[in-house]
Structures are given as C-alpha cells and as structure tokens.
C-alpha positions, 0 to 999 in steps of 0.5 A: 540528542547524543553523537549524530556524525556520521563517517564513510566507512572504509572500503569494504566495510561489513555491517554484520552480515550486510556488505556495504557497496554504495552510500546512497544518502545521508542526513542528520539522523542516519545514512541509507546504503545499498548493500549486500545481504550475504545471509540471503543473497540479494541486494537491498536498501539498508537504512542505518541510523546515527550511533547516538540514536541507540542511546535514547531509549524512548527513541529506540522503543518508538523505533522498534514498535512503527518498524514492527507495524510498518513492517506488517502492511503489505499493500502495492504502495509500501515498499516491503521492510525484510529486516530492523534491529540493531548491530553494534549499537546501531539500529537498522532497517532493511528494506527491498531497493526500488528504482525511480525518482522522488517527485521533488526531484520530477518537478525541479526537472519537468515543471508541474505536473499535468492534472491527471498524473496528479489525479493519479500521484495523490490516488496513490499516496492517498491509498497508502495513507489511508492504510497505514492510518488504518494500521494505527500509523500516521507518516508524519512527513509527506512532502515530495521528495518522500515520494518515489515514483517509478516506472509506469508512474507506480507511486511509494511513499517512502521517508528517509529520517525519522527526524532531522535537525531544525535547521534540515527544515524538521521540527523534532521536539521532545513531545515527539513533533516531527516533519517538514515545515512547508507541509506542517499542518497547523496543529502539528505546529501546536504540539496537538499529537498526531492525528491522521488528519495532519498527514491529509494536510500535508497531502494537500500541500503535496497537491498544491505543489504537483499542480503549480510547481510551488510549495503553498507558503514560499517563505523566507524563514522557518517561523514564517513559514509556521506563521503561514500555516498557522493563520494565512489563508489557504493559498489558491492554485487559481492564482498560479493558472486560471484553470485550476480554479476547480481545485481551488474549494478541496484544497481549501477544505485539504488544508483547513486550519481545524482538523475537524473541517478537513477531509476525514481521509486521505482517499476522500481527498484523492477522490475529490480532487480526480473529480474536480481535476477531471472537469479541466479541458484537455490540452487544446481545448479552449481555455474556460473563461474567468469570471470578474469579480466585479460583474455577474457577466461572464468575462471574455475570454483571455487573449493569453495563449492556451497551453496544456496544464503542467506544461510550459507556456509558448516562448518558455523555457524549462528550469533544466532546458536540457531535461529532455530532448525534442523527441521527449526522451531524457537527455541525461538522465544522470543518477536517480533522486535516490542515488546521489553521490555522499555529500550531494542534496538528496531526500536525506537534507533539505538541498538548496531551497533551505527551511520550508523556504523551502494496494482473501482477498482469494475468496475475499479473505485477506486484506492486504492493509489497504489492498488499494494500495500503502505507506510507509511511516516516518521510521522507514526508508526507501530507496532504489532496488530490484525485486526480490526473486531470480530473474531466471527461475525457470517455470515451464510454461505448459498446458496444465489439466483444469483448475479446480473441480471442472471435469478436467480437473485431475483427481490425484491428490497430492501425497504428504510429503510431496511439493508441487512444482510449477506447471504454468504461468500466466502474465497479469496486466499492471500490479495484481493484488488478489485472486480467485479460481473456480472450477472451470479452470479460470483465475479471476485477479484484481489488477491496477492497469494503470495508477488509479485504474483498477481491472479484473482479468480472467485468465485460463490456467490450462494455458494462461491466455486471458479470458474475454475482456478485463472489468473495470473495478476502478477503485477496488477495495482489494478484496474479491469473492466468488459465490460457491458455484462460480457465477457471480463474483463480488467486488468491494469498491468505493467511487465517488460518493458510494462504496458498495459491494459490487456484483459481476457476472462471470458470464457476460463479464457485466458489473452491476453497482451493488450493495452500499456497505459503509464508508471504505470497504476493503475485504470480503467473505461468502458463505459456504451456502451462498446466502451470505457475504462478510465485508470488512469496512474501515470508518473513521469516528472522532478521529479515529479509524475503527473497523467494522463487519457489514453482513449481506443477505445475497438472496436479498441484496440488502444489508443484515442488521447494524455492523459488527464491531471488530478490532479498532484498526490494523486488521491483517485478515478476515476468515469463516468457518466452513459451517458460516457460525464463526467469523476469524478476524485477525488485527495485524497491529496488535497480533491478536485473533479476535472470533464473532459468532455470527448469529448472535453477531458478537465476540466469542470471549476475549481476543487472542494473542498470536505472537507478533503480527497476524498478517493473514489468517485462514480456518479449516473445514471443521471451524476449530482451528485458525492459521495465522500468518506473521510478516515480522517473524515469518511463521505460521501459528495454529490456533484452537478456536475452541479453547481460544489459545494457541496450539503449540509453537508457532512454526517457521515458514520463511521471511515475510509470511503472508497469504496463507490458504488450505487444502479443501481437506484442510491437511496442508496450508500453503504460505506465501512468502513475500520477501523472499519469493517463495512458498512454503507448504505446511503438514498440518497434522504434523506441524511442519515444513514439508521440504524446502520453501518453493521459489515462486518469484518476486513478491507473491502477495495472494495465494490460493489451492485446489486438491490438485493445484495452488496458484500464486499470484505476484505483485510484480505480474505473474501467475503460477500455478504448480501441481 
C-alpha cells in the first residue's frame, strides 16, 4: 500500500499551481482541499492522494484511465473535472467546488426523507449511474455520504476516496474490489467483479435508508454485515412503517442476491420506486389498513396516529432537536457536510458509526452522456464550490433581430475574423440541458424544472421572454430535434414502460406519445428532408450496456428495419451529413469516430481514432469532414471522412471543450468550453481559433448557430445570444 500518512501543510502551502486555502476533509487515501488555481484564476476542489499511492503502477494506471473517462461525462449530476495528473509524486484531481450537504448528514439531522423527496433523490442518482455505466464506468461505492444534496434538492453522486482501509468499512483487495460493506452487493463480496448491477444493489440500499432512516443490515461487526448481504432476506421497509409496504417488492428486486434477478439498470429501479411511492397517501390522508397475515379479510385500521412519512410522529423528538426552528428554518446550519474541520467525521472517514454498522442535442446531435443527468466514479471526488464564470459578466439584455431564417433575420454574415459579442440574454427555469433554435426567432429548451420533472420551454430570442406554457416532457433523454420547417419537435423520452420518440406540435404546444424506439432513447437527429429520424438507444445485453441507432420513418411514424449497432458504450455525439448518407457516431469512451452508411445500414471501414476522447461531433454540409471535441484535451479535431483519418493536428480551444456546432456555410465552428465558461470561434478553412474565447457564463452545455446568431445554453439557467 505504501505510506498513506498525510500531514497538514504549512500556512500558504502551494501544490504546483494551486494555493491550498482550507482542508475540507481527509481519509486514509487522501485529502480534499479548497484551493485556488493561480493559472486559471478560480477556486476549485482539489483531491490530493497520499504520496504512497503514486508508487503503485496498477493504481496509477487505474487512476488515469478512470479519471479520463469520468472527465468526459457531461451530464447534469456529474461534478466537472477540470484537470488531473501528478505533481511532485502526488496524484491529484481538480474539480468544481459546489455547496451542499451529503444525504447521510441530512438523514442524521432530519430523519427519513418523505416519499416524494426520496423518489427525486433516487431518480437523479440513477440517471448519474446510468450515464456512467453507459460510458464503461462503475461507481463501486454508492451510499448516502457519497450523494451531495444542493439547493433545490439537486443531487450529485460523488466519492471522496479511491479506496479506504478496512477499518473504514471499505473493502479493498488486490483484485480491485472496492466499496463500503453496508451497501455492497453480494457478488462483489465474493470478488465476482464490477458488474453495473452491483451499483443498482447499492442504490437500493440507499433507497431503504432514505425511507426508513436505517441501513438495510445494521449489524455490530463487519463480518456480520457481509454475511447478511450474502445470506439474509432482503429487509422490508414496511417493518419500519406499514405504509411503505408498496416499496417492499421494489426493494426485494433491487437487492436480489442474484444480479440477474435485479433491475437491469438504475433507471428501471428509479421508475419502479417512483411509481410505488406515488401510491402512498399524502400527509393527512387516512392510513391504509394493513392486511392481517392470518386472515383473508381486511384488517381494521390501526389506532396508531397517522403521520407524514419521512417526518416525526406526534410527541416524538428529532435526533437533533435544534436542527430546525418552528418556522422550518435551520436554527444552526453550521458547516456543510463537506466543510468539516480536519479530524471531524466527513465523507472521507466513517464517522462514529464504524464499519457497516455502520443530465445534438441541438437538433438532437449530441448526447450529454446521460443528459437526463450523471455519475462520478470511485476515483472522482467532489466538494462544495461556486460555479465557473464571472459573476459580473456584463451581458446587455436588449432585443435582437430575429434568430434564424425568418423574415426579421439580418442578412449580414460575420466576417472571417469577427468575434460574436453578446447581444441578449434570457433566463431558463431549472437546469437546462439542450437547445434548438428555429427560424422564427424561437429557442426551444429542455430543462429540469425540478428534480425528476422535465419541461420543454420556448423563448423569444429577440426579447428573452417566454412564449406560451411549458410542455411536460418528464423523463426526457437529453436530446431534442426539430423538423426542417420548425413545426414539430422530437423529444426522446422513457417513462414508465414506454420508451419512445415523442412529437411536440410547436403551434399548439401539445405533446403526442410517439414512436416506440427501444430501451433507453437519449439522442435524436433528423434528416434535412424531414423524412427520417435517427435515435440513439442504450440497451443492456448480458449485463453490458450496448448502443444502437433506431431509424424512424417520420411520415409513417414507424421504425424502419433492425437497429444499427454502433459503439458498445460511451457515445459522445451523433451527427448526420447534409444528404443523410452518412451517420457519424463519436465514442467518448475510446476516443473514436464510427461512420455508418445509412443506406446499407452498416459501418464504413474501421473506427477512426481521434485522440483521448470524443465529447461531441459535427459534420460539415458537404458531409466529408467531421469536427470532434475532446473535453479532456480541450481540443477540436478535424477528421477526413472520405479518407477515414485525421486531417491535421487538433486545434486547442479551451478547457472542457464540449458542445460544437457549425455555421450554415460550414466555415466556422463554435465550441462551448464548459470548464472555463467560454465560447471559442474556429475558422475552419484556416484551422485556427479567431481571437480570444468569448465569456458566456457558467457551464455552457449546448450551442447552436445560424448565419448571423449563436445561442449558448448554460446549465445554470442562462440562454445567451451572440451576434
């Protein structure tokens, strides 16, 4: 293991370009600091591993491999990784700092969560896990202390340690077994490897704790906990509260000893528990009678007073009586769970409980790997931080000419060296993920209004005002596309047992449950003639997530032939040539492009390597060039699709190069640099960046362009128009 001893640094210690400001927490494998990055002038969360870890070749290799994969995840529930590497013999991760409390701290302070809040938490964590699993990542340590709850009950799945010593209730073996015993799947205890369904089991354990306030198997020794996971019956939440009987079968399947008997994905578990919890009467309703096991007649109602689930019974006291005032506000908020003083219990150590006893999409092209949301793997840590970007970013809010090809659009085309400037800004409710703009000056945005509830909102790009009422598109997959005439929007959704491509009529704002397309639709692109849609779908086969493209005939609203197999997992983007002959698939996991002949429905040649990653992809109007971003390298690569090879060295754009779109003439690329909150303009004929990146605010996640305007969507709720 090497020397894992960590000594507090001296005052004003620096670590490479980082100034260490405050120790957030520490554990057996490392420490987390609030640090200031002197290169990029921002405050970050810096995970610094113990010096001895760098001496282990297999550990170093796994650290780099999984850090690279995790850095490419761009879903809403994923903490962005700015950088990673090694300084002075110490491995490190540089991440965005966010403010919040972990769910373990919330449960300790407030007791069990109400059903609706539990459903929201599980749904968001499931989206994070599914996105990570699709990218080839397994978390291995899902538990309440690794789920960070921020304002508005937005959830991040985080992890403060790559591995913890056995006395911290974490199992670590030379075979790579990692996890906390209280939430570890039986097959992992047996050393059977890292099947994603082990994370589903752990999520079910977390579900039990959120609803009951208790771990599934509260035993007094680590050995007893392990034995319970292996052999004891799955606990029933109804043993704690009879109204939770509707969840018993969900938990029984989620925690099944045999992985084949569990839900295939975390999303399936989340949908099942959401449906079950919706059947529980609201607070104040009569409590349902509980059948007597020995009788065929309904039992009489219990005289026990009814109380809201997740609350406290009349006359009972909270574990922390001073946690809230009578008006519901916190009497003493204290430190956040991730701002503990050194030596205090935190997510880096087990605390007093001991062992186990304790979100392209512009036109649907790009998939924000699991755009409904996303997970940080066992290697990734996250703690509190302000969002990227400048709080004083001056963006004038003024009317602009019509966006697109409508009658009010300015005919002026930007000069080659002209950099667009902000001309308008709109506020989008919730956490938006994707935008498409049509020629009448309307921007359509998919956004998570509240956790677990998605809306399609329409905004006038000339004034920044909303148009009409939001359309409910809950369980949207993260993609969005428009018909060429702008009259219909296409939204991949997966709700209850129906996974389909829904159709939204723009004029009336009505949504139609559309065409069944498979297990988990995520991204959609539409052909230029409006006759075909190509939907990226994830499916699970023999425990492995695979990807395929389903072809939809939009005239008959039916699928065409068999799905087209594409990269096995980790898709970073989907693009279609102007003539519809070539479909280009970017694989973020292995950093490659796969070209598909849509007529033959077959791959064209071998996958084309494009460096360390493939976050998003765009294709020029002629269909002979693809432009691929790499969030890890911060670059834009040019690929000759005819030759099947790179066409020159990558072009450096900025940290977190993500969403990319082209001007209609194909001469410019616009790249959203998510980690630094900027937009880079690339002159494609000259293969160079034009001027300095344009500040566009925190976390730009999508970008779309016309001949005269560029719209940039930020995950924190801004839509900025540049011209």
